[in-house]
C-alpha positions in Angstrom: 0.4 -10.2 -37.1 0.6 -13.1 -35.1 2.3 -11.3 -32.2 1.7 -8.4 -30.4 5.8 -6.9 -30.6 5.5 -4.4 -27.6 7.6 -5.0 -24.3 10.6 -6.9 -26.2 13.1 -5.6 -23.8 11.0 -7.5 -21.2 10.6 -10.6 -23.4 14.7 -10.7 -23.9 15.1 -10.5 -20.0 12.7 -13.1 -19.7 14.5 -15.1 -22.2 17.7 -14.6 -20.5 16.6 -15.7 -17.3 15.1 -18.9 -18.5 18.3 -19.6 -20.3 20.0 -19.4 -17.0 17.5 -21.4 -15.4 18.0 -24.2 -18.1 22.2 -24.0 -18.2 22.2 -24.1 -14.5 19.9 -27.2 -14.3 21.4 -30.9 -15.2 18.2 -31.8 -16.4 16.1 -29.1 -17.9 12.3 -28.9 -16.8 10.1 -29.2 -19.5 7.8 -26.4 -18.5 10.7 -24.1 -18.4 11.7 -25.3 -22.3 8.2 -24.5 -23.0 8.1 -21.3 -21.8 11.1 -20.4 -23.7 10.1 -21.5 -26.5 6.6 -19.3 -26.6 9.3 -16.7 -25.3 11.4 -16.9 -28.6 8.3 -17.2 -30.5 7.0 -13.8 -29.2 10.3 -12.7 -30.2 9.7 -14.2 -34.0 13.0 -16.7 -33.4 10.8 -19.7 -34.6 13.7 -22.0 -35.1 14.9 -21.6 -31.9 11.3 -21.8 -30.6 10.9 -25.2 -32.3 14.1 -26.5 -31.1 12.8 -25.7 -27.6 9.3 -27.0 -28.3 10.6 -30.2 -29.6 13.0 -31.3 -26.5 10.4 -30.0 -23.9 7.9 -32.5 -25.6 10.8 -35.3 -25.7 11.5 -34.8 -21.7 7.6 -34.9 -21.3 4.7 -33.8 -23.4 2.6 -31.5 -22.5 0.0 -29.1 -23.7 1.9 -26.0 -23.8 4.7 -27.7 -25.4 2.5 -28.8 -28.1 1.0 -25.1 -28.5 4.7 -23.9 -28.6 5.2 -26.4 -31.4 2.3 -25.3 -33.5 3.0 -21.8 -33.3 6.4 -22.1 -34.4 5.5 -24.3 -37.4 3.2 -21.4 -37.9 5.9 -18.7 -38.0 8.0 -20.9 -40.3 5.2 -20.8 -42.5 4.3 -24.8 -42.1 0.8 -24.3 -41.4 0.3 -28.5 -42.2 2.6 -29.0 -39.4 1.1 -26.6 -37.0 -2.4 -28.0 -37.3 -0.6 -31.8 -37.1 0.8 -30.8 -33.4 -2.6 -29.2 -32.3 -4.4 -32.5 -33.2 -1.9 -34.5 -31.3 -2.4 -32.1 -28.3 -5.9 -32.6 -28.4 -6.1 -36.1 -28.9 -3.0 -36.8 -26.1 -5.1 -34.1 -23.6 -8.7 -34.4 -24.1 -9.9 -32.5 -20.7 -8.1 -29.2 -22.4 -9.8 -29.9 -25.7 -11.5 -26.8 -26.1 -8.8 -24.2 -24.9 -6.5 -26.4 -27.6 -9.3 -25.6 -30.3 -9.2 -22.0 -29.5 -5.8 -21.6 -29.5 -5.8 -23.7 -33.4 -8.6 -21.0 -34.2 -6.6 -18.2 -33.2 -3.3 -19.6 -35.2 -5.7 -20.2 -37.9 -7.2 -16.8 -38.3 -3.6 -15.2 -37.9 -2.2 -16.8 -40.7 -4.8 -15.6 -42.7 -6.8 -18.8 -43.3 -10.4 -16.4 -42.3 -13.1 -18.5 -43.5 -11.5 -22.0 -42.2 -11.2 -19.8 -38.7 -14.9 -18.9 -39.1 -15.8 -22.7 -39.3 -13.6 -24.0 -36.4 -14.6 -21.1 -34.2 -18.4 -21.6 -34.8 -18.1 -25.1 -34.2 -16.0 -24.7 -31.2 -19.0 -22.3 -29.9 -21.5 -24.7 -30.6 -19.4 -27.6 -28.6 -19.5 -25.5 -25.5 -22.8 -23.9 -26.0 -21.7 -20.7 -24.3 -18.5 -19.4 -25.6 -16.6 -16.7 -24.2 -16.7 -13.5 -25.2 -13.3 -13.5 -26.4 -14.6 -16.7 -29.2 -17.1 -14.2 -30.5 -14.8 -11.2 -30.5 -12.4 -13.4 -32.7 -15.3 -14.8 -34.7 -16.7 -11.3 -35.8 -13.0 -10.1 -36.8 -13.1 -13.1 -39.1 -16.1 -11.8 -40.9 -15.2 -8.6 -41.0 -12.0 -9.8 -42.9 -14.3 -11.3 -45.2 -16.9 -8.4 -45.6 -19.7 -10.0 -43.9 -20.8 -6.8 -42.0 -24.1 -7.8 -40.7 -23.0 -11.6 -39.4 -20.4 -9.7 -38.0 -22.5 -7.1 -35.9 -24.0 -10.3 -34.9 -20.9 -12.1 -33.0 -20.3 -9.0 -31.9 -23.6 -8.2 -30.0 -23.3 -11.8 -28.5 -19.6 -11.0 -27.7 -20.9 -7.9 -25.6 -24.0 -10.2 -23.9 -21.1 -12.6 -23.1 -18.5 -10.5 -21.7 -19.4 -11.2 -18.2 -19.0 -14.9 -18.8 -15.5 -14.6 -20.3 -13.2 -16.9 -18.3 -10.3 -15.0 -16.9 -8.0 -18.2 -17.2 -8.4 -18.7 -20.5 -7.6 -15.1 -21.6 -4.4 -14.7 -19.2 -3.1 -17.7 -21.5 -3.7 -16.2 -24.5 -2.2 -13.3 -23.6 0.6 -14.9 -22.3 1.2 -17.0 -25.1 0.4 -13.9 -27.9 0.8 -11.1 -26.3 -2.4 -9.6 -26.6 -4.1 -7.4 -24.1 -7.7 -8.3 -22.9 -7.5 -5.4 -19.6 -10.4 -3.9 -21.8 -12.5 -6.5 -23.5 -15.8 -4.9 -23.2 -14.1 -1.6 -25.0 -12.8 -3.3 -27.6 -15.8 -5.6 -28.2 -18.0 -2.1 -28.3 -15.3 -0.4 -30.6 -15.3 -3.1 -33.0 -19.5 -3.5 -33.4 -19.4 0.6 -33.7 -17.1 0.1 -36.8 -19.3 -3.0 -38.1 -22.2 -0.8 -37.9 -20.8 1.7 -39.6 -19.6 -0.6 -42.3 -22.5 -2.0 -43.0 -24.3 1.5 -43.9 -26.0 1.6 -40.3 -24.6 5.0 -39.6 -27.7 5.8 -37.1 -27.0 3.1 -35.2 -23.6 3.3 -35.1 -23.4 6.7 -33.7 -25.7 5.7 -31.3 -23.7 2.8 -30.2 -20.9 5.3 -29.6 -23.0 7.7 -27.5 -24.1 4.3 -25.5 -20.5 3.4 -25.1 -19.6 6.9 -24.3 -22.3 7.4 -21.3 -21.7 3.3 -19.9 -18.0 3.1 -20.3 -16.8 6.4 -20.5 -13.5 5.2 -22.7 -13.6 5.5 -26.2 -10.0 5.0 -26.8 -7.9 7.8 -28.9 -7.2 5.7 -32.0 -11.0 4.7 -31.9 -12.0 8.0 -31.6 -9.9 9.1 -34.6 -10.8 6.2 -36.6 -14.4 6.4 -36.4 -14.5 10.4 -36.7 -12.4 10.0 -39.9 -15.2 7.6 -41.4 -17.9 10.0 -40.2 -16.1 13.3 -42.2 -15.6 11.0 -45.2 -19.6 10.3 -44.9 -20.4 14.0 -44.4 -18.0 15.2 -47.5 -20.0 12.5 -50.1 -23.1 13.9 -48.7 -21.8 17.2 -49.8 -20.8 16.1 -53.1 -24.5 15.0 -53.5 -25.5 18.1 -52.0 -27.2 16.4 -49.4 -26.4 19.5 -46.6 -28.7 18.2 -43.8 -27.1 14.6 -43.8 -23.7 16.2 -44.0 -24.2 18.6 -41.0 -25.4 15.3 -39.4 -22.2 14.0 -40.3 -20.2 16.3 -39.4 -21.9 17.6 -35.8 -21.4 13.6 -34.8 -18.2 13.7 -35.5 -17.5 17.1 -33.5 -19.7 15.5 -30.6 -17.5 12.6 -30.6 -14.2 14.1 -31.0 -14.3 17.9 -30.1 -10.7 18.9 -29.1 -11.1 21.5 -32.0 -10.8 19.6 -35.6 -10.8 22.8 -37.2 -11.4 20.8 -40.7 -14.4 19.3 -39.7 -15.9 22.8 -38.1 -15.1 24.8 -41.3 -16.9 22.2 -43.5 -19.9 22.3 -41.0 -19.6 26.3 -41.6 -19.8 25.8 -45.2 -22.9 23.3 -44.9 -24.8 25.7 -42.7 -24.1 28.4 -45.2 -25.3 26.3 -48.1 -28.9 26.0 -46.4 -28.9 29.5 -45.0 -28.5 28.9 -41.4 -26.4 31.9 -40.7 -26.5 31.8 -37.3 -25.1 28.2 -36.4 -22.2 29.2 -38.8 -21.7 32.1 -36.7 -21.9 29.9 -33.1 -19.4 27.6 -35.3 -17.1 30.5 -36.1 -17.1 31.6 -32.3 -16.0 28.3 -31.5 -13.5 28.4 -33.8 -12.2 31.3 -32.6 -12.1 29.7 -29.0 -10.1 27.1 -30.6 -7.4 28.9 -32.6 -6.7 31.0 -29.4 -6.5 27.6 -27.3 -4.1 26.3 -30.2 -1.9 29.8 -30.1 -1.4 29.3 -26.2 -3.8 32.2 -25.3 -5.5 30.2 -22.7 -6.7 33.5 -20.9 -8.4 34.9 -23.9 -9.4 31.4 -25.2 -11.6 31.0 -22.0 -13.0 34.2 -22.5 -13.9 33.7 -26.0 -15.4 30.2 -25.1 -17.6 31.5 -22.0 -18.9 34.5 -24.8 -20.1 31.7 -26.9 -21.9 29.7 -24.3 -23.3 33.0 -23.3 -24.8 33.5 -26.7 -26.0 30.1 -27.3 -27.9 30.4 -23.8 -29.6 33.6 -24.9 -30.6 32.5 -28.4 -34.2 32.3 -28.9 -33.5 28.9 -31.2 -34.4 25.9 -29.0 -31.9 24.0 -31.0 -29.0 26.4 -30.3 -29.7 26.3 -26.6 -29.8 22.4 -26.7 -26.3 22.4 -28.4 -25.0 24.9 -26.0 -26.1 22.1 -23.2 -23.8 19.6 -24.6 -20.7 21.8 -23.3 -19.2 22.2 -19.6 -19.1 25.4 -18.3 -16.0 27.4 -17.0 -17.0 27.4 -13.7 -17.6 23.8 -13.3 -14.1 23.2 -14.2 -12.6 26.1 -12.0 -14.5 24.3 -9.0 -13.4 20.9 -10.0 -10.0 22.5 -10.2 -9.8 24.1 -7.3 -11.5 20.8 -5.2 -8.2 19.0 -6.3 -6.0 21.7 -5.3 -7.6 22.1 -1.9 -7.2 18.5 -1.3 -3.5 18.3 -2.4 -2.7 21.8 -0.4 -4.2 20.3 2.8 -2.6 17.3 2.8 0.9 19.1 2.6 2.7 21.3 5.3 1.0 24.6 6.2 4.6 26.7 4.7 6.6 25.9 2.1 9.3 27.4 0.1 9.2 28.4 -3.5 12.2 27.5 -5.0 11.8 29.7 -7.6 11.5 32.9 -5.8 13.1 31.3 -2.6 10.0 32.8 -0.5 7.8 31.0 2.0 4.1 30.4 1.1 1.3 29.2 3.0 -1.5 27.2 1.6 -3.8 30.0 0.3 -0.6 31.9 -1.3 0.3 28.4 -3.3 -3.2 27.8 -4.3 -3.4 31.8 -5.6 0.1 31.0 -7.2 -1.5 27.8 -9.3 -4.4 29.9 -10.5 -2.0 32.8 -11.9 -0.4 30.0 -14.0 -1.1 29.7 -17.7 -1.9 25.7 -16.8 -5.4 26.6 -14.6 -6.7 28.3 -17.8 -5.3 25.9 -20.4 -7.0 23.0 -18.2 -10.3 25.0 -18.2 -10.2 26.0 -22.0 -9.3 22.5 -23.0 -12.4 20.6 -21.1 -15.2 22.3 -23.2 -17.2 18.9 -23.1 -16.1 16.8 -20.2 -14.1 17.3 -17.2 -10.6 15.0 -17.2 -10.6 14.2 -13.9 -7.5 12.3 -14.6 -5.5 15.0 -16.2 -6.7 17.4 -13.3 -5.3 15.4 -10.8 -2.1 14.7 -12.5 -1.5 18.4 -13.6 -2.1 19.6 -9.9 -0.1 16.6 -8.7 2.9 17.8 -10.4 2.5 21.7 -9.7 2.7 21.2 -5.9 5.1 18.3 -5.5 7.7 19.3 -2.9 11.1 18.0 -1.5 11.5 17.5 2.4 15.2 18.4 4.0 16.3 15.6 6.6 19.3 16.8 8.4 21.0 17.4 12.5 19.9 21.2 13.7 23.0 23.3 14.2 23.7 26.3 15.6 22.0 29.9 14.4 19.4 27.9 12.1 17.7 30.3 9.8 13.9 30.3 11.7 10.2 31.4 10.3 10.7 34.6 11.6 13.9 35.5 10.0 12.8 34.4 6.7 9.4 35.6 6.7 9.1 38.6 4.2 12.2 38.0 2.6 13.7 35.6 0.0 16.1 32.8 1.5 18.6 33.2 -1.1 18.8 36.5 0.2 20.0 35.2 3.7 23.6 36.1 5.2 26.4 33.7 4.3 26.7 31.3 7.1 27.0 27.3 7.0 23.5 27.2 8.3 22.2 29.7 5.5 24.1 28.3 2.9 22.8 24.5 3.9 19.4 26.1 3.3 20.0 27.7 0.0 22.0 25.1 -1.6 18.8 22.7 -0.6 16.1 25.0 -2.5 18.5 25.3 -5.5 19.0 21.6 -6.0 15.0 20.9 -5.6 14.4 23.6 -8.2 17.4 21.9 -10.5 15.1 18.7 -10.3 11.9 21.0 -11.4 10.1 20.7 -8.4 8.7 23.9 -7.2 8.7 23.5 -3.2 10.6 22.7 -0.5 10.5 22.3 3.4 12.8 22.7 6.1 12.0 22.3 9.9 13.9 25.2 10.6 11.8 28.1 8.7 8.8 26.3 7.6 7.5 25.8 11.0 6.4 29.0 13.1 7.7 27.8 16.6 6.2 30.2 18.7 2.6 29.7 17.5 1.7 26.6 19.5 -1.3 25.5 17.2 1.2 25.4 14.3 3.8 23.6 16.3 1.5 20.9 17.4 -0.1 20.5 13.8 3.4 20.1 12.5 4.9 17.6 15.5 1.7 15.2 14.7 1.7 15.5 10.8 5.1 15.5 10.0 5.1 11.8 9.5 2.4 12.2 6.9 4.0 15.1 5.2 7.4 13.4 4.6 5.3 10.0 3.5 3.4 12.3 1.3 6.6 14.5 -0.1 8.2 13.5 -3.9 11.4 12.9 -2.2 13.5 13.4 0.7 17.1 15.0 0.6 19.2 13.9 3.7 22.1 16.5 4.3 25.4 14.7 6.3 27.3 17.4 7.6 30.7 16.5 7.7 31.0 13.4 4.8 32.4 13.8 1.3 31.5 12.0 -1.8 34.5 9.7 -1.7 33.6 8.7 1.8 32.4 5.1 2.4 30.3 3.7 5.2 30.2 7.5 6.8 26.6 7.1 7.3 26.4 3.8 10.2 28.0 6.5 12.2 27.3 9.6 11.0 25.4 11.8 13.6 22.1 11.8 11.8 21.5 8.3 12.3 21.4 8.7 16.2 18.9 11.7 16.1 15.3 10.8 17.0 13.8 13.0 14.5 15.2 11.2 11.7 13.8 7.7 12.4 10.5 8.7 11.1 12.0 11.1 8.5 13.4 8.0 6.9 10.9 5.4 7.9 8.3 7.8 6.4 10.0 9.1 2.8 9.2 6.9 0.0 12.1 8.2 -2.1 15.8 9.3 -0.4 18.7 11.1 -1.4 21.6 11.2 0.8 23.6 14.5 0.2 27.6 14.9 1.4 29.0 18.6 3.1 29.3 19.8 -0.6 25.9 19.0 -2.0 27.2 16.1 -4.2 25.5 12.8 -3.9 26.8 10.4 -1.4 29.3 7.7 -2.9 28.5 9.1 -6.1 25.5 6.6 -5.9 23.5 8.9 -8.7 19.9 10.3 -8.9 18.3 7.1 -8.1 16.2 6.0 -5.0 19.1 5.4 -2.4 16.6 3.8 -0.1 16.8 0.7 -2.6 20.3 0.8 -3.5 22.6 -2.2 -1.6 25.0 0.3 -0.2 22.7 2.6 1.7 20.4 -0.7 2.6 23.8 -2.6 4.3 24.7 0.7 6.5 21.1 1.5 7.4 21.1 -2.4 8.6 24.1 -2.0 10.8 22.9 1.4 12.2 19.9 0.1 13.3 20.5 -3.5 13.7 17.1 -4.4 11.7 17.2 -6.0 8.3 16.0 -4.1 5.7 13.0 -5.8 5.2 11.8 -5.3 8.7 12.8 -2.1 9.0 10.4 -1.0 5.7 7.7 -3.4 7.1 7.0 -1.0 10.1 3.9 1.4 9.3 2.9 4.3 11.4 0.0 2.7 14.0 0.0 0.3 17.0 1.4 -2.4 15.3 5.1 -3.5 16.1 4.9 -1.0 19.4 8.1 -2.9 21.1 10.2 -3.0 18.0 9.5 0.9 17.1 10.5 1.7 20.8 13.8 -0.4 20.6 14.6 1.7 17.3 13.8 5.2 19.2 16.1 3.9 21.9 19.1 3.9 20.4 18.5 7.7 19.3 18.7 10.7 20.8 17.3 14.0 21.1 18.2 17.8 22.2 15.1 18.3 24.0 13.9 15.3 26.6 10.3 16.0 25.4 11.1 15.1 22.0 12.0 11.7 22.9 8.0 11.5 22.8 7.3 14.0 20.3 9.6 12.4 17.5 7.3 9.6 17.9 3.8 10.6 17.3 3.7 10.0 13.5 5.3 6.7 14.0 2.5 5.5 16.2 -0.3 7.7 14.6 -1.1 9.2 17.7 -1.5 12.5 19.0 -0.6 14.2 22.2 -0.6 18.0 23.5 2.6 19.2 23.1 3.8 20.9 26.3 7.4 21.5 26.3 9.0 22.0 29.9 7.1 19.0 31.2 10.5 16.9 31.1 10.1 12.7 30.5 6.0 13.4 31.8 5.8 13.3 27.9 7.5 10.1 27.0 4.8 8.7 30.1 1.9 10.3 28.5 3.0 8.6 25.5 3.5 5.4 26.6 0.2 5.4 28.6 -2.1 6.0 25.4 0.0 3.3 23.6 -0.7 0.9 26.8 -4.5 2.2 27.0 -5.2 1.8 22.8 -3.3 -1.1 22.1 -3.5 -3.1 25.4 0.3 -4.4 24.7 2.0 -5.0 27.8 5.3 -5.2 26.7 5.7 -1.4 27.6 5.9 -2.5 30.8 8.9 -5.0 30.4 12.0 -2.7 31.3 14.6 -2.5 33.8 15.9 1.0 35.3 14.1 4.4 36.7 10.6 5.1 36.8 9.6 8.3 35.3 7.4 11.2 37.1 4.3 10.2 35.0 4.0 6.8 36.5 5.9 4.4 38.3 5.4 1.6 36.2 6.9 3.7 32.9 10.2 4.8 32.3 11.7 8.1 32.6 14.1 7.4 29.5 13.4 5.9 26.1 16.9 4.3 26.3 15.5 1.2 28.5 13.9 -0.3 25.8 16.8 -1.4 24.0 16.8 -4.6 26.0 14.4 -7.2 24.9 11.0 -7.5 26.6 11.0 -11.2 26.1 13.0 -11.8 29.1 10.1 -10.8 31.5 7.7 -12.4 29.7 6.7 -16.5 29.9 9.0 -18.0 27.1 7.6 -19.9 23.8 6.9 -23.4 24.4 7.2 -25.5 21.1 4.4 -27.2 19.9 6.5 -30.9 20.7 7.2 -29.9 24.2 3.9 -28.2 25.2 2.1 -31.6 24.2 4.6 -33.5 26.3 4.1 -31.3 29.7 0.2 -31.5 28.8 0.5 -35.1 28.5 2.3 -35.6 31.8 -0.4 -33.3 33.5 -3.1 -35.6 32.1 -1.7 -38.5 33.8 -0.8 -36.4 37.4 -2.6 -35.5 40.4 -3.3 -32.0 38.7 -6.5 -30.4 39.6 -8.0 -29.6 36.2 -11.0 -28.0 37.8 -8.6 -25.4 39.5 -6.7 -24.8 36.8 -9.5 -24.2 34.6 -10.7 -21.6 37.2 -7.6 -20.0 37.5 -7.5 -19.8 33.2 -11.2 -18.1 33.4 -10.4 -15.7 36.0 -7.3 -14.5 34.4 -8.9 -14.6 30.9 -11.8 -12.4 32.3 -9.2 -9.4 33.1 -9.2 -6.6 31.0 -6.0 -4.8 29.0 -4.4 -2.3 31.4 -5.8 1.3 31.0 -4.7 4.9 32.4 -7.1 7.6 33.8 -4.7 10.6 34.1 -1.6 9.3 35.8 -3.3 6.3 37.6 -3.0 3.2 36.1 -5.4 0.2 36.3 -3.1 -3.1 36.2 -4.8 -6.1 36.1 -1.8 -9.0 37.5 -1.5 -11.9 39.3 0.2 -11.0 42.5 2.4 -12.4 44.9 2.9 -11.1 48.7 6.8 -10.9 50.0 8.4 -11.4 52.9 11.8 -10.3 53.8 14.4 -12.6 54.8 17.6 -11.4 54.2 19.8 -8.6 52.6 23.2 -8.8 51.5 25.5 -5.7 49.9 26.6 -5.5 46.3 28.3 -3.5 43.8 25.2 -2.4 41.9 23.1 -2.4 45.4 21.6 -4.0 48.0 20.3 -7.8 47.4 17.4 -8.8 49.3 16.2 -12.4 49.7 12.3 -12.6 50.0 9.9 -15.5 50.5 6.5 -16.2 49.0 4.7 -19.2 49.5 3.9 -19.7 45.8 7.4 -19.0 44.3 10.0 -19.7 47.2 12.8 -17.7 47.8 13.1 -14.8 45.4 16.1 -12.1 45.0 15.8 -9.0 43.8 18.8 -6.2 43.3 17.7 -2.6 44.3 19.2 0.7 45.3 15.8 1.1 47.6 16.0 -0.3 51.4 13.2 -2.6 51.0 12.9 -2.9 54.9 11.7 0.3 55.1 8.7 0.1 52.4 5.3 -1.3 53.6 3.4 -4.4 51.9 5.8 -5.5 49.1 4.5 -8.0 46.2 5.5 -8.9 43.1 3.1 -8.5 40.4 3.1 -9.8 37.0 0.9 -7.7 34.7 1.8 -10.1 31.4 -1.4 -11.9 31.4 -2.0 -12.2 27.6 1.3 -13.7 27.1 0.3 -16.4 29.9 -2.7 -17.2 28.2 -0.7 -17.6 24.9 -3.3 -15.0 23.3 -1.1 -11.9 22.8 2.3 -11.5 20.6 5.3 -9.6 21.7 5.2 -5.9 19.9 3.7 -7.5 16.8 5.9 -10.8 16.7 3.7 -13.7 17.4 5.1 -16.2 20.1 3.4 -19.3 19.2 5.1 -21.9 17.4 2.2 -23.6 15.8 3.0 -23.8 12.4 -0.5 -24.5 10.9 -1.9 -21.5 12.7 0.8 -19.3 12.3 0.7 -20.0 8.5 -3.4 -19.2 8.3 -5.0 -16.2 7.8 -7.8 -17.7 9.5 -10.5 -16.8 6.6 -13.6 -15.2 7.9 -13.1 -15.7 11.5 -12.7 -12.9 14.0 -9.4 -12.2 15.4 -9.5 -12.5 19.2 -10.2 -9.4 21.5 -7.2 -7.7 22.6 -3.7 -6.1 21.7 -3.1 -8.4 18.8 -5.6 -7.8 16.7 -3.5 -5.1 14.8 -1.0 -7.7 14.0 -0.8 -8.5 10.2 -1.8 -11.8 9.2 0.5 -13.9 7.7 0.2 -15.4 3.8 -2.2 -18.4 3.8 -0.7 -21.7 3.0 -2.1 -25.0 1.6 -1.5 -26.1 5.4 -3.2 -22.7 7.0 -6.3 -23.5 4.3 -7.2 -26.9 6.0 -6.2 -25.6 9.5 -9.1 -23.0 8.5 -11.3 -25.4 7.3 -10.8 -27.2 10.3 -11.8 -24.6 12.6 -15.1 -23.7 10.7 -16.0 -27.5 11.1 -15.5 -27.6 14.8 -12.2 -29.5 14.5 -9.4 -27.5 15.5 -5.9 -28.8 15.0 -4.5 -27.0 17.8 -7.3 -25.3 19.7 -7.3 -21.4 20.4 -9.2 -19.3 23.4 -11.0 -17.4 20.7 -12.4 -20.6 18.9 -14.4 -22.2 21.6 -17.6 -20.2 20.7 -17.4 -22.1 17.5 -17.2 -25.5 18.8 -20.0 -28.1 20.4 -20.3 -27.5 24.1 -18.3 -30.9 24.8 -15.4 -30.2 22.5 -15.4 -26.4 23.8 -14.7 -27.9 27.3 -12.2 -29.9 26.1 -10.4 -27.0 24.6 -10.7 -25.3 27.6 -9.0 -28.0 29.4 -6.1 -27.8 27.0 -5.7 -24.4 27.4 -5.7 -24.4 30.8 -3.0 -27.2 30.9 -0.8 -24.7 28.5 -1.4 -22.1 31.1 0.1 -24.4 34.3 3.1 -25.3 31.5 4.0 -21.7 31.0 3.6 -21.0 34.6 6.3 -23.9 35.2 8.8 -21.8 33.2 11.1 -19.1 34.3 9.4 -15.3 34.0 9.7 -11.8 35.1 7.8 -9.6 38.0 7.5 -6.2 39.1 8.1 -5.3 42.5 5.3 -2.8 44.1 4.8 -1.5 47.1 1.8 0.1 48.8 2.1 4.2 48.7 0.1 4.4 52.0 -0.7 2.1 54.9 -4.3 0.4 54.5 -4.9 2.2 51.0 -5.1 -0.1 47.8 -2.7 2.1 45.9 0.6 0.9 44.8 3.6 2.2 42.9 6.5 0.3 41.1 9.8 0.2 43.1 13.0 0.2 40.6 15.4 -3.0 40.7 18.8 -2.9 39.3 18.1 -6.1 37.2 15.2 -8.5 36.4 13.3 -10.1 39.2 12.5 -13.6 37.6 10.7 -16.3 39.4 9.0 -19.8 38.3 6.6 -22.2 39.8 8.3 -25.0 41.1 5.3 -27.5 41.9 1.6 -27.0 40.9 -0.6 -28.4 43.7 -4.2 -28.0 44.5 -3.3 -25.7 47.4 -0.9 -23.5 44.9 -3.7 -23.3 42.6 -6.0 -21.5 45.1 -3.4 -19.3 46.2 -3.1 -18.3 42.4 -6.6 -17.8 42.2 -6.8 -15.5 44.9 -3.7 -13.7 43.8 -5.3 -12.5 40.6 -6.0 -8.9 41.4 -6.5 -5.4 39.9 -4.2 -2.9 41.2 -4.0 0.7 41.1 -0.6 2.1 40.5 0.7 5.5 40.5 
């Protein structure tokens, strides 16, 4: 058969897409026409394929066009025309001659001309000196068809030797054209070599080849195993007919060692052969093994395991060394049992501490779930079925299937069933109430989906046990992520409701944000536990109706929402999402984000907004992302630079930070500065001082804050609706307006601080979004270059493009298209100096843009210790003119403050 016929449905879809593309274009691409010709050939629509191929060639001759034409002719029985098309292709496209010859050889072979195919492949291999494995494989197959087994063996051995040289591009093209699979070409070569050896009468060599294949590759392939064993069984039967019982036992034993899953007929034949030569003990051992096989087949797995253990015990105690060696071929039940338990413990450790058994409605901890699995028939079935080798894949699949669980996502209501109420009883036995019925119906629907376990945060967490509660709060994101699916319960919503999700209270709760982000599969249920909007039992997270509502509710695109992953990337965007949600307890505003940020905090209910302060302090210290400090509002109780409410993060941080400057704008600004009286030495000194600063960090509640500091002198004050408007003077910034409810005249030593140093130096991104506009740099993944130290090292690199590749190459060669601070060490000293000058000019350009500042005051006179003063609006400042005197003041203003 010329083509693999698998995947016809996918091919038909591909044909439809190509047809739509052709109809939608006034001048169809010859590539698209040739592609459709190949697809139609694989669907055996030969005439339509030929028409497409000829049309493609008429538009523009190509290798693929002629190949498509040749294949269509072969399909129509026109061999001469097929050969002619390949010959024209070889003449017109000589650089692809070897590939065209290989395709032609395949066409000749599959059309039944085996001798001609052998000749063509021989010539091709001679021509290219070292043929890829697929050529030798094809050659060996051709020789097998002509019964030239010894020569076929040589071809397969060459294929084995050259398998590492096979060109993936060539195999990919052959796979696309003919639908053949080369995923495991090494396995295919070994299988064909084994069969060729057996066909040539070299049985022992063939068996040795099979065992080498089993040891080296591990994958014999079920079809090959059955086929090879049938041939060995036939050889054994022939030997019995000739009364050559030892030879028959050899063939039967070999077949059993290759295909051990209880082939009853072969074992019976071996018992008869043993009895024919008087080997009664071996015959009895075979009978014991047949007993195990019969019990297993009858589904009596407990007794099957007992019978198998008894057989192994007898073999081990046998005085006959041959019998003992035969017993060594088997896997002990204890080994299989230990392997299963290892997989079970790994799965249960990754899942919630307590789950509800949906069949009984009872709570089970991890140990109870493990015990429940061992009480099931599948446990001993796995042990009984793995007598010769452990099937790790099957163990993993069966264990995972049994321990799947579904999570409930909902808004807590009054009188939820708690852990202490459900312990010792079944959830199905709870008194009727809206919340009890919610839990019961949830478990019933999970059971209907044939999943054994369910989890609800109401009754599956013992909130009185501090350790258990701490574990749950930290691990909850991972639990939702590891679930089979999550059911979202929408109280007050009916199945006929439309766009009810956008405004539903579920979409306003703090905890449900991580539940939605973490879950891979989600189904939304209405109040009567029917599927929301009758969406069906699919992943609602992928449906356009849900995507549209979630985008409206979160004000984030679905792509960006799904791209958010646990960790310290995209910190500001995660905080913004959380800022639009509410929690019943103040502390939960922080605790509900632990999983999203992959961090841990001691859980202390009753500490109020200090929980949020502790979380933000840990995020700032771990990531260095100073956009956390960009907010307007009241300070919290943990540290004055951290807010008391997460709602402040609903505003963009970019207003505090020097705005991005495009490459063109930056080039104009820096070009102007080069010709001005700017003291470049002082600018570089300022750059160096700022560059040496470390990221902010916390020790307890005290923050070490590197920043650019400006001293303030109050000049005047006026009253406004939102508070007092103070006007203050600075030597560097001129007049600064500050709106605050505080009486600044009563405070000592007022200063403005700009802590967003990394943004000034253009080396940090805002919450994971790069501020640079340099296209070449953004599109490059920077090859093997190290990322700059600091907060942005966790940001995802953009895909590498052709432009990005040349940018990376230029950097490696010491000729960066756009100089960056962290490439200086790669450059010669003169170019490194030039790079630093350009960076200093970029810094000065940014200083001349509007940017935000924090208002700080000393906590005590003569003590270098500060606190932030709350302002009612953004304090915006700007350096008007850069002079040498100003640069000196800026250099002196680079400080590290202690802030409480």
